[in-house]
N, C-alpha and C positions, 0 to 999 in steps of 0.2 A: 504493500501500500505508499502513498504519500504521506507522510510525515511531513507534515504542513512549520509542525518546532523546530525543520532546520530549513526550511526554506530561506534561503542566501543568508545560509551562516544562522541564524536565526532557531536557539533554541533554548527550551523549557532547562531547570534546573538541573530537574530529578528525569533523565531520559537513557535511552537505550543507545548502542553503538550506533554509527551512521547506517551502517548495513548492518543489521542486527536480524541476526536468525540465531535461532535456538538452538541450545542442544537438541532437547527434545527432537525439534522438528528435524534436526540433523537422524536423530537415530531414526527415526521416520522415512528417511531417504531407505537408512542403510538395511531396511528389511529386505531390500530389492539388488540384484546382485551389481546393477551400475548405476544407482539412483542417486546417491548422494553429487556421483564424478558425471552424470550426466546431470545433475539440478547445477551445475558449477558450472558447467562449461555449456550453457543455456544461458545463464546471468551474465557470463560474459562475451557472449557472442551477443546477446542482447546490448551488452552497456557497447560492444565494438560498433554496432551496430546505430549505436545514440551517436559516440564520436564523432562516425561518418557521418552524420548527418549533422554536424553543429552547428551549421550556418543556418539550416531552418527549423530548426530547437532555436537559438541563440536570437533569430527573426522571433520565433511567435513567442517565447517569455516577453521580448520587449510590449507586444504590444498584449499577451495578458498578466501580465505584469504592473503597465505603468502607473497606474493608480496606486502602488507600492512601494516601487522602486524607480529610484532615475536606472536609466536605461544604460549607463558603461559600468555601474553596481551586477548590474543582471550579466549582464556579457564578461564579466571577471569571474565571476562566480562559476558560471557556467565554464567560461576556460581551464578556470582550476576542479572542479569534478572532473567535466573529462578529460584532463591531463594532457591539453593540448600542447602544451609544449614538449611535449614527450613523442618519442617517434612509438608507432601504431609497434611495434614490438614489446619496446617496454610498457607501452600503457596497458599493455592485451595480462603483463606478466604482476604488473600493476596489482589490475584488478581482479588478477583468480587468488594472490596472494590472500586479501583485502577479503573476497569470498571464504574462502580457505581455512580462513582465521575466524572470521566474525561469530560462530558458536563459543570461542573462546574467548570471547569481549566480558570480561568481569562487568564491567556498567547496564549489559545487556540483563546476565545473573541475575543480576543484585536486583534493576529495576523489577521481572517477571517474579523474582520473589516477596517484593514490597509487593508488589501487585496480586498476586496468591493473597500472602497476608492477608490482605482490602477484602479481598474476593469473600472468604474466611471469614473474617467481623460481619460483612453483613447478613448471613447467614442465623 
């Protein structure tokens, strides 16, 4: 899902990692022979397609978020997020590493623990 708490580097104080994949989700994928690896490959491919279409994405974001942010702020954010200063090969390695390590991120684990506790308190 799109976490608008992270839009253009604005975030809430207690939140998951930018790429938040829980260890439980990874375990579910691992029930299938190539599940986790296929998921990682699909994420990388999707991100690379966004990167390849960065000009169109930046143009769209400028229009969609014009009432919230300056045009140059939007472009700088997306250029950084898509690592447009990197070669395609290095960018692909970068995002693959981020996705593979996402289930290990402590802030995602912590947020999910707090959320789970809060859900139990509601009952």
